[in-house]
mmCIF file as gemmi writes it, N, C-alpha and C atoms, coordinates in Angstrom:
data_model
loop_
_atom_site.group_PDB
_atom_site.id
_atom_site.type_symbol
_atom_site.label_atom_id
_atom_site.label_alt_id
_atom_site.label_comp_id
_atom_site.label_asym_id
_atom_site.label_entity_id
_atom_site.label_seq_id
_atom_site.pdbx_PDB_ins_code
_atom_site.Cartn_x
_atom_site.Cartn_y
_atom_site.Cartn_z
_atom_site.occupancy
_atom_site.B_iso_or_equiv
_atom_site.pdbx_formal_charge
_atom_site.auth_seq_id
_atom_site.auth_asym_id
_atom_site.pdbx_PDB_model_num
ATOM 1 N N . UNK Axp A 1 ? -13.908 -23.219 -1.284 1 0 ? 1 A 1
ATOM 2 C CA . UNK Axp A 1 ? -13.682 -21.866 -0.828 1 0 ? 1 A 1
ATOM 3 C C . UNK Axp A 1 ? -12.185 -21.619 -0.599 1 0 ? 1 A 1
ATOM 4 N N . UNK Axp A 2 ? -11.488 -22.643 -0.121 1 0 ? 2 A 1
ATOM 5 C CA . UNK Axp A 2 ? -10.062 -22.489 0.124 1 0 ? 2 A 1
ATOM 6 C C . UNK Axp A 2 ? -9.317 -22.226 -1.187 1 0 ? 2 A 1
ATOM 7 N N . UNK Axp A 3 ? -9.721 -22.918 -2.253 1 0 ? 3 A 1
ATOM 8 C CA . UNK Axp A 3 ? -9.088 -22.712 -3.554 1 0 ? 3 A 1
ATOM 9 C C . UNK Axp A 3 ? -9.342 -21.311 -4.093 1 0 ? 3 A 1
ATOM 10 N N . UNK Axp A 4 ? -10.533 -20.758 -3.816 1 0 ? 4 A 1
ATOM 11 C CA . UNK Axp A 4 ? -10.862 -19.408 -4.261 1 0 ? 4 A 1
ATOM 12 C C . UNK Axp A 4 ? -9.995 -18.374 -3.55 1 0 ? 4 A 1
ATOM 13 N N . UNK Axp A 5 ? -9.754 -18.576 -2.279 1 0 ? 5 A 1
ATOM 14 C CA . UNK Axp A 5 ? -8.891 -17.659 -1.518 1 0 ? 5 A 1
ATOM 15 C C . UNK Axp A 5 ? -7.453 -17.749 -2.012 1 0 ? 5 A 1
ATOM 16 N N . UNK Axp A 6 ? -6.973 -18.956 -2.292 1 0 ? 6 A 1
ATOM 17 C CA . UNK Axp A 6 ? -5.613 -19.125 -2.812 1 0 ? 6 A 1
ATOM 18 C C . UNK Axp A 6 ? -5.483 -18.457 -4.18 1 0 ? 6 A 1
ATOM 19 N N . UNK Axp A 7 ? -6.516 -18.591 -5.031 1 0 ? 7 A 1
ATOM 20 C CA . UNK Axp A 7 ? -6.494 -17.947 -6.343 1 0 ? 7 A 1
ATOM 21 C C . UNK Axp A 7 ? -6.437 -16.428 -6.206 1 0 ? 7 A 1
ATOM 22 N N . UNK Axp A 8 ? -7.195 -15.857 -5.25 1 0 ? 8 A 1
ATOM 23 C CA . UNK Axp A 8 ? -7.168 -14.414 -5.033 1 0 ? 8 A 1
ATOM 24 C C . UNK Axp A 8 ? -5.791 -13.949 -4.581 1 0 ? 8 A 1
ATOM 25 N N . UNK Axp A 9 ? -5.154 -14.723 -3.717 1 0 ? 9 A 1
ATOM 26 C CA . UNK Axp A 9 ? -3.804 -14.367 -3.268 1 0 ? 9 A 1
ATOM 27 C C . UNK Axp A 9 ? -2.821 -14.42 -4.43 1 0 ? 9 A 1
ATOM 28 N N . UNK Axp A 10 ? -2.952 -15.411 -5.306 1 0 ? 10 A 1
ATOM 29 C CA . UNK Axp A 10 ? -2.055 -15.499 -6.469 1 0 ? 10 A 1
ATOM 30 C C . UNK Axp A 10 ? -2.275 -14.334 -7.427 1 0 ? 10 A 1
ATOM 31 N N . UNK Axp A 11 ? -3.519 -13.916 -7.624 1 0 ? 11 A 1
ATOM 32 C CA . UNK Axp A 11 ? -3.799 -12.767 -8.487 1 0 ? 11 A 1
ATOM 33 C C . UNK Axp A 11 ? -3.248 -11.482 -7.876 1 0 ? 11 A 1
ATOM 34 N N . UNK Axp A 12 ? -3.367 -11.357 -6.564 1 0 ? 12 A 1
ATOM 35 C CA . UNK Axp A 12 ? -2.84 -10.163 -5.914 1 0 ? 12 A 1
ATOM 36 C C . UNK Axp A 12 ? -1.317 -10.152 -5.912 1 0 ? 12 A 1
ATOM 37 N N . UNK Axp A 13 ? -0.692 -11.32 -5.971 1 0 ? 13 A 1
ATOM 38 C CA . UNK Axp A 13 ? 0.761 -11.385 -6.032 1 0 ? 13 A 1
ATOM 39 C C . UNK Axp A 13 ? 1.265 -10.768 -7.34 1 0 ? 13 A 1
ATOM 40 N N . UNK Axp A 14 ? 0.489 -10.931 -8.416 1 0 ? 14 A 1
ATOM 41 C CA . UNK Axp A 14 ? 0.848 -10.302 -9.681 1 0 ? 14 A 1
ATOM 42 C C . UNK Axp A 14 ? 0.815 -8.785 -9.554 1 0 ? 14 A 1
ATOM 43 N N . UNK Axp A 15 ? -0.138 -8.287 -8.785 1 0 ? 15 A 1
ATOM 44 C CA . UNK Axp A 15 ? -0.25 -6.847 -8.614 1 0 ? 15 A 1
ATOM 45 C C . UNK Axp A 15 ? 0.827 -6.283 -7.697 1 0 ? 15 A 1
ATOM 46 N N . UNK Axp A 16 ? 1.486 -7.124 -6.931 1 0 ? 16 A 1
ATOM 47 C CA . UNK Axp A 16 ? 2.493 -6.647 -5.994 1 0 ? 16 A 1
ATOM 48 C C . UNK Axp A 16 ? 3.655 -5.972 -6.712 1 0 ? 16 A 1
ATOM 49 N N . UNK Axp A 17 ? 4.11 -6.532 -7.828 1 0 ? 17 A 1
ATOM 50 C CA . UNK Axp A 17 ? 5.211 -5.896 -8.558 1 0 ? 17 A 1
ATOM 51 C C . UNK Axp A 17 ? 4.786 -4.545 -9.118 1 0 ? 17 A 1
ATOM 52 N N . UNK Axp A 18 ? 3.563 -4.468 -9.631 1 0 ? 18 A 1
ATOM 53 C CA . UNK Axp A 18 ? 3.071 -3.181 -10.125 1 0 ? 18 A 1
ATOM 54 C C . UNK Axp A 18 ? 2.994 -2.18 -8.98 1 0 ? 18 A 1
ATOM 55 N N . UNK Axp A 19 ? 2.526 -2.63 -7.821 1 0 ? 19 A 1
ATOM 56 C CA . UNK Axp A 19 ? 2.419 -1.751 -6.656 1 0 ? 19 A 1
ATOM 57 C C . UNK Axp A 19 ? 3.792 -1.232 -6.239 1 0 ? 19 A 1
ATOM 58 N N . UNK Axp A 20 ? 4.801 -2.071 -6.252 1 0 ? 20 A 1
ATOM 59 C CA . UNK Axp A 20 ? 6.146 -1.643 -5.856 1 0 ? 20 A 1
ATOM 60 C C . UNK Axp A 20 ? 6.669 -0.582 -6.821 1 0 ? 20 A 1
ATOM 61 N N . UNK Axp A 21 ? 6.47 -0.794 -8.128 1 0 ? 21 A 1
ATOM 62 C CA . UNK Axp A 21 ? 6.914 0.198 -9.109 1 0 ? 21 A 1
ATOM 63 C C . UNK Axp A 21 ? 6.172 1.522 -8.946 1 0 ? 21 A 1
ATOM 64 N N . UNK Axp A 22 ? 4.884 1.458 -8.745 1 0 ? 22 A 1
ATOM 65 C CA . UNK Axp A 22 ? 4.098 2.686 -8.568 1 0 ? 22 A 1
ATOM 66 C C . UNK Axp A 22 ? 4.499 3.389 -7.279 1 0 ? 22 A 1
ATOM 67 N N . UNK Axp A 23 ? 4.713 2.631 -6.218 1 0 ? 23 A 1
ATOM 68 C CA . UNK Axp A 23 ? 5.088 3.223 -4.938 1 0 ? 23 A 1
ATOM 69 C C . UNK Axp A 23 ? 6.436 3.926 -5.024 1 0 ? 23 A 1
ATOM 70 N N . UNK Axp A 24 ? 7.426 3.286 -5.642 1 0 ? 24 A 1
ATOM 71 C CA . UNK Axp A 24 ? 8.731 3.948 -5.771 1 0 ? 24 A 1
ATOM 72 C C . UNK Axp A 24 ? 8.634 5.182 -6.667 1 0 ? 24 A 1
ATOM 73 N N . UNK Axp A 25 ? 7.856 5.094 -7.742 1 0 ? 25 A 1
ATOM 74 C CA . UNK Axp A 25 ? 7.675 6.26 -8.607 1 0 ? 25 A 1
ATOM 75 C C . UNK Axp A 25 ? 7.01 7.415 -7.878 1 0 ? 25 A 1
ATOM 76 N N . UNK Axp A 26 ? 5.982 7.112 -7.089 1 0 ? 26 A 1
ATOM 77 C CA . UNK Axp A 26 ? 5.29 8.154 -6.334 1 0 ? 26 A 1
ATOM 78 C C . UNK Axp A 26 ? 6.222 8.764 -5.291 1 0 ? 26 A 1
ATOM 79 N N . UNK Axp A 27 ? 7.023 7.952 -4.64 1 0 ? 27 A 1
ATOM 80 C CA . UNK Axp A 27 ? 7.95 8.491 -3.645 1 0 ? 27 A 1
ATOM 81 C C . UNK Axp A 27 ? 8.989 9.4 -4.285 1 0 ? 27 A 1
ATOM 82 N N . UNK Axp A 28 ? 9.532 8.994 -5.429 1 0 ? 28 A 1
ATOM 83 C CA . UNK Axp A 28 ? 10.538 9.816 -6.108 1 0 ? 28 A 1
ATOM 84 C C . UNK Axp A 28 ? 9.934 11.144 -6.562 1 0 ? 28 A 1
ATOM 85 N N . UNK Axp A 29 ? 8.761 11.084 -7.203 1 0 ? 29 A 1
ATOM 86 C CA . UNK Axp A 29 ? 8.124 12.313 -7.678 1 0 ? 29 A 1
ATOM 87 C C . UNK Axp A 29 ? 7.706 13.194 -6.499 1 0 ? 29 A 1
ATOM 88 N N . UNK Axp A 30 ? 7.269 12.592 -5.393 1 0 ? 30 A 1
ATOM 89 C CA . UNK Axp A 30 ? 6.877 13.375 -4.222 1 0 ? 30 A 1
ATOM 90 C C . UNK Axp A 30 ? 8.064 14.111 -3.616 1 0 ? 30 A 1
ATOM 91 N N . UNK Axp A 31 ? 9.194 13.442 -3.532 1 0 ? 31 A 1
ATOM 92 C CA . UNK Axp A 31 ? 10.393 14.109 -3.007 1 0 ? 31 A 1
ATOM 93 C C . UNK Axp A 31 ? 10.804 15.257 -3.929 1 0 ? 31 A 1
ATOM 94 N N . UNK Axp A 32 ? 10.748 15.014 -5.244 1 0 ? 32 A 1
ATOM 95 C CA . UNK Axp A 32 ? 11.092 16.074 -6.189 1 0 ? 32 A 1
ATOM 96 C C . UNK Axp A 32 ? 10.11 17.247 -6.071 1 0 ? 32 A 1
ATOM 97 N N . UNK Axp A 33 ? 8.827 16.945 -5.867 1 0 ? 33 A 1
ATOM 98 C CA . UNK Axp A 33 ? 7.823 17.99 -5.727 1 0 ? 33 A 1
ATOM 99 C C . UNK Axp A 33 ? 8.058 18.811 -4.461 1 0 ? 33 A 1
ATOM 100 N N . UNK Axp A 34 ? 8.358 18.136 -3.368 1 0 ? 34 A 1
ATOM 101 C CA . UNK Axp A 34 ? 8.593 18.849 -2.107 1 0 ? 34 A 1
ATOM 102 C C . UNK Axp A 34 ? 9.822 19.749 -2.229 1 0 ? 34 A 1
ATOM 103 N N . UNK Axp A 35 ? 10.872 19.245 -2.85 1 0 ? 35 A 1
ATOM 104 C CA . UNK Axp A 35 ? 12.069 20.078 -3.038 1 0 ? 35 A 1
ATOM 105 C C . UNK Axp A 35 ? 11.773 21.272 -3.935 1 0 ? 35 A 1
ATOM 106 N N . UNK Axp A 36 ? 10.972 21.063 -4.977 1 0 ? 36 A 1
ATOM 107 C CA . UNK Axp A 36 ? 10.617 22.162 -5.859 1 0 ? 36 A 1
ATOM 108 C C . UNK Axp A 36 ? 9.702 23.166 -5.166 1 0 ? 36 A 1
ATOM 109 N N . UNK Axp A 37 ? 8.835 22.671 -4.302 1 0 ? 37 A 1
ATOM 110 C CA . UNK Axp A 37 ? 7.936 23.568 -3.569 1 0 ? 37 A 1
ATOM 111 C C . UNK Axp A 37 ? 8.693 24.405 -2.555 1 0 ? 37 A 1
ATOM 112 N N . UNK Axp A 38 ? 9.825 23.904 -2.114 1 0 ? 38 A 1
ATOM 113 C CA . UNK Axp A 38 ? 10.6 24.648 -1.138 1 0 ? 38 A 1
ATOM 114 C C . UNK Axp A 38 ? 11.646 25.564 -1.768 1 0 ? 38 A 1
ATOM 115 N N . UNK Axp A 39 ? 12.305 25.061 -2.819 1 0 ? 39 A 1
ATOM 116 C CA . UNK Axp A 39 ? 13.44 25.801 -3.366 1 0 ? 39 A 1
ATOM 117 C C . UNK Axp A 39 ? 13.334 26.1 -4.863 1 0 ? 39 A 1
ATOM 118 N N . UNK Axp A 40 ? 12.42 25.485 -5.57 1 0 ? 40 A 1
ATOM 119 C CA . UNK Axp A 40 ? 12.427 25.537 -7.028 1 0 ? 40 A 1
ATOM 120 C C . UNK Axp A 40 ? 11.339 26.385 -7.639 1 0 ? 40 A 1
ATOM 121 N N . UNK Axp A 41 ? 10.858 25.93 -8.785 1 0 ? 41 A 1
ATOM 122 C CA . UNK Axp A 41 ? 9.895 26.688 -9.576 1 0 ? 41 A 1
ATOM 123 C C . UNK Axp A 41 ? 8.554 26.856 -8.885 1 0 ? 41 A 1
ATOM 124 N N . UNK Axp A 42 ? 8.126 25.869 -8.154 1 0 ? 42 A 1
ATOM 125 C CA . UNK Axp A 42 ? 6.834 25.984 -7.465 1 0 ? 42 A 1
ATOM 126 C C . UNK Axp A 42 ? 6.923 27.034 -6.366 1 0 ? 42 A 1
ATOM 127 N N . UNK Axp A 43 ? 8.049 27.127 -5.696 1 0 ? 43 A 1
ATOM 128 C CA . UNK Axp A 43 ? 8.235 28.165 -4.684 1 0 ? 43 A 1
ATOM 129 C C . UNK Axp A 43 ? 8.233 29.549 -5.327 1 0 ? 43 A 1
ATOM 130 N N . UNK Axp A 44 ? 8.873 29.68 -6.479 1 0 ? 44 A 1
ATOM 131 C CA . UNK Axp A 44 ? 8.87 30.97 -7.18 1 0 ? 44 A 1
ATOM 132 C C . UNK Axp A 44 ? 7.465 31.345 -7.652 1 0 ? 44 A 1
ATOM 133 N N . UNK Axp A 45 ? 6.704 30.362 -8.121 1 0 ? 45 A 1
ATOM 134 C CA . UNK Axp A 45 ? 5.328 30.64 -8.547 1 0 ? 45 A 1
ATOM 135 C C . UNK Axp A 45 ? 4.469 31.077 -7.363 1 0 ? 45 A 1
ATOM 136 N N . UNK Axp A 46 ? 4.683 30.485 -6.209 1 0 ? 46 A 1
ATOM 137 C CA . UNK Axp A 46 ? 3.95 30.893 -5.011 1 0 ? 46 A 1
ATOM 138 C C . UNK Axp A 46 ? 4.287 32.311 -4.594 1 0 ? 46 A 1
ATOM 139 N N . UNK Axp A 47 ? 5.562 32.676 -4.697 1 0 ? 47 A 1
ATOM 140 C CA . UNK Axp A 47 ? 5.959 34.052 -4.371 1 0 ? 47 A 1
ATOM 141 C C . UNK Axp A 47 ? 5.35 35.042 -5.355 1 0 ? 47 A 1
ATOM 142 N N . UNK Axp A 48 ? 5.268 34.653 -6.637 1 0 ? 48 A 1
ATOM 143 C CA . UNK Axp A 48 ? 4.642 35.533 -7.627 1 0 ? 48 A 1
ATOM 144 C C . UNK Axp A 48 ? 3.149 35.683 -7.37 1 0 ? 48 A 1
ATOM 145 N N . UNK Axp A 49 ? 2.494 34.603 -6.94 1 0 ? 49 A 1
ATOM 146 C CA . UNK Axp A 49 ? 1.073 34.697 -6.599 1 0 ? 49 A 1
ATOM 147 C C . UNK Axp A 49 ? 0.849 35.658 -5.437 1 0 ? 49 A 1
ATOM 148 N N . UNK Axp A 50 ? 1.721 35.611 -4.466 1 0 ? 50 A 1
ATOM 149 C CA . UNK Axp A 50 ? 1.588 36.504 -3.317 1 0 ? 50 A 1
ATOM 150 C C . UNK Axp A 50 ? 1.889 37.949 -3.697 1 0 ? 50 A 1
ATOM 151 N N . UNK Axp A 51 ? 2.778 38.147 -4.662 1 0 ? 51 A 1
ATOM 152 C CA . UNK Axp A 51 ? 3.18 39.498 -5.05 1 0 ? 51 A 1
ATOM 153 C C . UNK Axp A 51 ? 2.125 40.205 -5.899 1 0 ? 51 A 1
ATOM 154 N N . UNK Axp A 52 ? 1.256 39.464 -6.558 1 0 ? 52 A 1
ATOM 155 C CA . UNK Axp A 52 ? 0.231 40.089 -7.393 1 0 ? 52 A 1
ATOM 156 C C . UNK Axp A 52 ? -0.775 40.821 -6.504 1 0 ? 52 A 1
ATOM 157 N N . UNK Axp A 53 ? -1.051 42.037 -6.863 1 0 ? 53 A 1
ATOM 158 C CA . UNK Axp A 53 ? -1.939 42.839 -6.018 1 0 ? 53 A 1
ATOM 159 C C . UNK Axp A 53 ? -3.41 42.482 -6.2 1 0 ? 53 A 1
ATOM 160 N N . UNK Axp A 54 ? -3.814 42.057 -7.414 1 0 ? 54 A 1
ATOM 161 C CA . UNK Axp A 54 ? -5.224 41.739 -7.633 1 0 ? 54 A 1
ATOM 162 C C . UNK Axp A 54 ? -5.609 40.378 -7.074 1 0 ? 54 A 1
ATOM 163 N N . UNK Axp A 55 ? -4.627 39.594 -6.685 1 0 ? 55 A 1
ATOM 164 C CA . UNK Axp A 55 ? -4.895 38.268 -6.122 1 0 ? 55 A 1
ATOM 165 C C . UNK Axp A 55 ? -5.125 38.4 -4.62 1 0 ? 55 A 1
ATOM 166 N N . UNK Axp A 56 ? -6.165 37.802 -4.119 1 0 ? 56 A 1
ATOM 167 C CA . UNK Axp A 56 ? -6.49 37.902 -2.696 1 0 ? 56 A 1
ATOM 168 C C . UNK Axp A 56 ? -6.159 36.617 -1.964 1 0 ? 56 A 1
ATOM 169 N N . UNK Axp A 57 ? -5.018 36.037 -2.273 1 0 ? 57 A 1
ATOM 170 C CA . UNK Axp A 57 ? -4.602 34.794 -1.624 1 0 ? 57 A 1
ATOM 171 C C . UNK Axp A 57 ? -3.567 35.103 -0.556 1 0 ? 57 A 1
ATOM 172 N N . UNK Axp A 58 ? -3.644 34.373 0.542 1 0 ? 58 A 1
ATOM 173 C CA . UNK Axp A 58 ? -2.643 34.525 1.596 1 0 ? 58 A 1
ATOM 174 C C . UNK Axp A 58 ? -1.56 33.466 1.403 1 0 ? 58 A 1
ATOM 175 N N . UNK Axp A 59 ? -0.523 33.548 2.203 1 0 ? 59 A 1
ATOM 176 C CA . UNK Axp A 59 ? 0.569 32.575 2.125 1 0 ? 59 A 1
ATOM 177 C C . UNK Axp A 59 ? 0.112 31.168 2.457 1 0 ? 59 A 1
ATOM 178 N N . UNK Axp A 60 ? -0.836 31.064 3.365 1 0 ? 60 A 1
ATOM 179 C CA . UNK Axp A 60 ? -1.365 29.748 3.738 1 0 ? 60 A 1
ATOM 180 C C . UNK Axp A 60 ? -2.129 29.131 2.574 1 0 ? 60 A 1
ATOM 181 N N . UNK Axp A 61 ? -2.886 29.953 1.854 1 0 ? 61 A 1
ATOM 182 C CA . UNK Axp A 61 ? -3.627 29.44 0.697 1 0 ? 61 A 1
ATOM 183 C C . UNK Axp A 61 ? -2.689 28.907 -0.375 1 0 ? 61 A 1
ATOM 184 N N . UNK Axp A 62 ? -1.613 29.603 -0.613 1 0 ? 62 A 1
ATOM 185 C CA . UNK Axp A 62 ? -0.655 29.171 -1.633 1 0 ? 62 A 1
ATOM 186 C C . UNK Axp A 62 ? -0.009 27.849 -1.227 1 0 ? 62 A 1
ATOM 187 N N . UNK Axp A 63 ? 0.359 27.711 0.033 1 0 ? 63 A 1
ATOM 188 C CA . UNK Axp A 63 ? 0.951 26.454 0.499 1 0 ? 63 A 1
ATOM 189 C C . UNK Axp A 63 ? -0.063 25.308 0.476 1 0 ? 63 A 1
ATOM 190 N N . UNK Axp A 64 ? -1.311 25.616 0.783 1 0 ? 64 A 1
ATOM 191 C CA . UNK Axp A 64 ? -2.352 24.583 0.763 1 0 ? 64 A 1
ATOM 192 C C . UNK Axp A 64 ? -2.615 24.076 -0.643 1 0 ? 64 A 1
ATOM 193 N N . UNK Axp A 65 ? -2.514 24.923 -1.664 1 0 ? 65 A 1
ATOM 194 C CA . UNK Axp A 65 ? -2.697 24.468 -3.039 1 0 ? 65 A 1
ATOM 195 C C . UNK Axp A 65 ? -1.673 23.387 -3.395 1 0 ? 65 A 1
ATOM 196 N N . UNK Axp A 66 ? -0.428 23.617 -3.031 1 0 ? 66 A 1
ATOM 197 C CA . UNK Axp A 66 ? 0.61 22.623 -3.293 1 0 ? 66 A 1
ATOM 198 C C . UNK Axp A 66 ? 0.42 21.359 -2.484 1 0 ? 66 A 1
ATOM 199 N N . UNK Axp A 67 ? -0.012 21.49 -1.255 1 0 ? 67 A 1
ATOM 200 C CA . UNK Axp A 67 ? -0.224 20.318 -0.404 1 0 ? 67 A 1
ATOM 201 C C . UNK Axp A 67 ? -1.379 19.462 -0.912 1 0 ? 67 A 1
ATOM 202 N N . UNK Axp A 68 ? -2.435 20.098 -1.366 1 0 ? 68 A 1
ATOM 203 C CA . UNK Axp A 68 ? -3.581 19.344 -1.867 1 0 ? 68 A 1
ATOM 204 C C . UNK Axp A 68 ? -3.206 18.579 -3.131 1 0 ? 68 A 1
ATOM 205 N N . UNK Axp A 69 ? -2.428 19.211 -3.999 1 0 ? 69 A 1
ATOM 206 C CA . UNK Axp A 69 ? -1.986 18.52 -5.216 1 0 ? 69 A 1
ATOM 207 C C . UNK Axp A 69 ? -1.134 17.303 -4.861 1 0 ? 69 A 1
ATOM 208 N N . UNK Axp A 70 ? -0.266 17.44 -3.878 1 0 ? 70 A 1
ATOM 209 C CA . UNK Axp A 70 ? 0.579 16.321 -3.454 1 0 ? 70 A 1
ATOM 210 C C . UNK Axp A 70 ? -0.244 15.212 -2.802 1 0 ? 70 A 1
ATOM 211 N N . UNK Axp A 71 ? -1.236 15.581 -2.029 1 0 ? 71 A 1
ATOM 212 C CA . UNK Axp A 71 ? -2.081 14.578 -1.376 1 0 ? 71 A 1
ATOM 213 C C . UNK Axp A 71 ? -2.857 13.764 -2.409 1 0 ? 71 A 1
ATOM 214 N N . UNK Axp A 72 ? -3.407 14.44 -3.435 1 0 ? 72 A 1
ATOM 215 C CA . UNK Axp A 72 ? -4.11 13.71 -4.488 1 0 ? 72 A 1
ATOM 216 C C . UNK Axp A 72 ? -3.177 12.767 -5.236 1 0 ? 72 A 1
ATOM 217 N N . UNK Axp A 73 ? -1.943 13.18 -5.437 1 0 ? 73 A 1
ATOM 218 C CA . UNK Axp A 73 ? -0.98 12.327 -6.121 1 0 ? 73 A 1
ATOM 219 C C . UNK Axp A 73 ? -0.608 11.124 -5.264 1 0 ? 73 A 1
ATOM 220 N N . UNK Axp A 74 ? -0.612 11.294 -3.942 1 0 ? 74 A 1
ATOM 221 C CA . UNK Axp A 74 ? -0.265 10.199 -3.048 1 0 ? 74 A 1
ATOM 222 C C . UNK Axp A 74 ? -1.375 9.15 -2.954 1 0 ? 74 A 1
ATOM 223 N N . UNK Axp A 75 ? -2.563 9.439 -3.479 1 0 ? 75 A 1
ATOM 224 C CA . UNK Axp A 75 ? -3.639 8.448 -3.523 1 0 ? 75 A 1
ATOM 225 C C . UNK Axp A 75 ? -3.421 7.403 -4.605 1 0 ? 75 A 1
ATOM 226 N N . UNK Axp A 76 ? -2.432 7.574 -5.456 1 0 ? 76 A 1
ATOM 227 C CA . UNK Axp A 76 ? -2.225 6.668 -6.578 1 0 ? 76 A 1
ATOM 228 C C . UNK Axp A 76 ? -1.892 5.233 -6.152 1 0 ? 76 A 1
ATOM 229 N N . UNK Axp A 77 ? -0.972 4.972 -5.209 1 0 ? 77 A 1
ATOM 230 C CA . UNK Axp A 77 ? -0.686 3.579 -4.831 1 0 ? 77 A 1
ATOM 231 C C . UNK Axp A 77 ? -1.882 2.811 -4.27 1 0 ? 77 A 1
ATOM 232 N N . UNK Axp A 78 ? -2.694 3.393 -3.368 1 0 ? 78 A 1
ATOM 233 C CA . UNK Axp A 78 ? -3.859 2.622 -2.916 1 0 ? 78 A 1
ATOM 234 C C . UNK Axp A 78 ? -4.854 2.337 -4.033 1 0 ? 78 A 1
ATOM 235 N N . UNK Axp A 79 ? -4.967 3.245 -4.987 1 0 ? 79 A 1
ATOM 236 C CA . UNK Axp A 79 ? -5.881 3.019 -6.103 1 0 ? 79 A 1
ATOM 237 C C . UNK Axp A 79 ? -5.392 1.855 -6.955 1 0 ? 79 A 1
ATOM 238 N N . UNK Axp A 80 ? -4.083 1.759 -7.144 1 0 ? 80 A 1
ATOM 239 C CA . UNK Axp A 80 ? -3.526 0.65 -7.928 1 0 ? 80 A 1
ATOM 240 C C . UNK Axp A 80 ? -3.759 -0.677 -7.217 1 0 ? 80 A 1
ATOM 241 N N . UNK Axp A 81 ? -3.599 -0.704 -5.916 1 0 ? 81 A 1
ATOM 242 C CA . UNK Axp A 81 ? -3.786 -1.938 -5.156 1 0 ? 81 A 1
ATOM 243 C C . UNK Axp A 81 ? -5.258 -2.339 -5.115 1 0 ? 81 A 1
ATOM 244 N N . UNK Axp A 82 ? -6.15 -1.38 -5.049 1 0 ? 82 A 1
ATOM 245 C CA . UNK Axp A 82 ? -7.58 -1.683 -4.928 1 0 ? 82 A 1
ATOM 246 C C . UNK Axp A 82 ? -8.236 -2.027 -6.255 1 0 ? 82 A 1
ATOM 247 N N . UNK Axp A 83 ? -7.467 -2.135 -7.325 1 0 ? 83 A 1
ATOM 248 C CA . UNK Axp A 83 ? -8.029 -2.535 -8.614 1 0 ? 83 A 1
ATOM 249 C C . UNK Axp A 83 ? -8.243 -4.043 -8.581 1 0 ? 83 A 1
ATOM 250 N N . UNK Axp A 84 ? -9.452 -4.434 -8.299 1 0 ? 84 A 1
ATOM 251 C CA . UNK Axp A 84 ? -9.764 -5.849 -8.13 1 0 ? 84 A 1
ATOM 252 C C . UNK Axp A 84 ? -10.387 -6.457 -9.388 1 0 ? 84 A 1
ATOM 253 N N . UNK Axp A 85 ? -10.324 -5.745 -10.502 1 0 ? 85 A 1
ATOM 254 C CA . UNK Axp A 85 ? -10.972 -6.233 -11.726 1 0 ? 85 A 1
ATOM 255 C C . UNK Axp A 85 ? -10.365 -7.55 -12.19 1 0 ? 85 A 1
ATOM 256 N N . UNK Axp A 86 ? -9.037 -7.685 -12.091 1 0 ? 86 A 1
ATOM 257 C CA . UNK Axp A 86 ? -8.422 -8.931 -12.575 1 0 ? 86 A 1
ATOM 258 C C . UNK Axp A 86 ? -8.782 -10.121 -11.689 1 0 ? 86 A 1
ATOM 259 N N . UNK Axp A 87 ? -9.053 -9.892 -10.418 1 0 ? 87 A 1
ATOM 260 C CA . UNK Axp A 87 ? -9.48 -10.977 -9.536 1 0 ? 87 A 1
ATOM 261 C C . UNK Axp A 87 ? -10.865 -11.468 -9.955 1 0 ? 87 A 1
ATOM 262 N N . UNK Axp A 88 ? -11.764 -10.535 -10.272 1 0 ? 88 A 1
ATOM 263 C CA . UNK Axp A 88 ? -13.099 -10.929 -10.699 1 0 ? 88 A 1
ATOM 264 C C . UNK Axp A 88 ? -13.075 -11.583 -12.076 1 0 ? 88 A 1
ATOM 265 N N . UNK Axp A 89 ? -12.172 -11.147 -12.948 1 0 ? 89 A 1
ATOM 266 C CA . UNK Axp A 89 ? -12.047 -11.797 -14.253 1 0 ? 89 A 1
ATOM 267 C C . UNK Axp A 89 ? -11.569 -13.243 -14.097 1 0 ? 89 A 1
ATOM 268 N N . UNK Axp A 90 ? -10.62 -13.458 -13.178 1 0 ? 90 A 1
ATOM 269 C CA . UNK Axp A 90 ? -10.158 -14.823 -12.918 1 0 ? 90 A 1
ATOM 270 C C . UNK Axp A 90 ? -11.271 -15.667 -12.31 1 0 ? 90 A 1
ATOM 271 N N . UNK Axp A 91 ? -12.132 -15.061 -11.486 1 0 ? 91 A 1
ATOM 272 C CA . UNK Axp A 91 ? -13.289 -15.787 -10.954 1 0 ? 91 A 1
ATOM 273 C C . UNK Axp A 91 ? -14.219 -16.216 -12.088 1 0 ? 91 A 1
ATOM 274 N N . UNK Axp A 92 ? -14.437 -15.324 -13.049 1 0 ? 92 A 1
ATOM 275 C CA . UNK Axp A 92 ? -15.306 -15.658 -14.177 1 0 ? 92 A 1
ATOM 276 C C . UNK Axp A 92 ? -14.732 -16.779 -15.023 1 0 ? 92 A 1
ATOM 277 N N . UNK Axp A 93 ? -13.407 -16.792 -15.223 1 0 ? 93 A 1
ATOM 278 C CA . UNK Axp A 93 ? -12.769 -17.86 -15.999 1 0 ? 93 A 1
ATOM 279 C C . UNK Axp A 93 ? -12.844 -19.202 -15.27 1 0 ? 93 A 1
ATOM 280 N N . UNK Axp A 94 ? -12.844 -19.141 -13.934 1 0 ? 94 A 1
ATOM 281 C CA . UNK Axp A 94 ? -12.921 -20.366 -13.146 1 0 ? 94 A 1
ATOM 282 C C . UNK Axp A 94 ? -14.356 -20.868 -12.971 1 0 ? 94 A 1
ATOM 283 N N . UNK Axp A 95 ? -15.336 -20.061 -13.379 1 0 ? 95 A 1
ATOM 284 C CA . UNK Axp A 95 ? -16.725 -20.495 -13.267 1 0 ? 95 A 1
ATOM 285 C C . UNK Axp A 95 ? -17.437 -19.955 -12.057 1 0 ? 95 A 1
ATOM 286 N N . UNK Axp A 96 ? -16.821 -19.036 -11.309 1 0 ? 96 A 1
ATOM 287 C CA . UNK Axp A 96 ? -17.462 -18.423 -10.135 1 0 ? 96 A 1
ATOM 288 C C . UNK Axp A 96 ? -17.997 -17.059 -10.546 1 0 ? 96 A 1
ATOM 289 N N . UNK Axp A 97 ? -19.19 -17.008 -11.098 1 0 ? 97 A 1
ATOM 290 C CA . UNK Axp A 97 ? -19.76 -15.735 -11.554 1 0 ? 97 A 1
ATOM 291 C C . UNK Axp A 97 ? -20.477 -15.038 -10.421 1 0 ? 97 A 1
């Protein structure tokens, strides 16, 4: 059992570099998104949505749309870390089915 735990830690160590790259990418894109939502194209699109008369959205709804999109994007690093398929594949190669 001790060897199985050590093998799992070694497999997860391989995923650590991928996690670091994904985390830095998500942070960079998130900062760019927040800046765009405040000052850039996303802010202009929100103002246009509010200006349309046939649209029944309030300012809070427009801000919530951007926040929800950012929250879904921020789920990417935990999803990358929770990919345990390679650990189970290594178990199968070692004979632990």
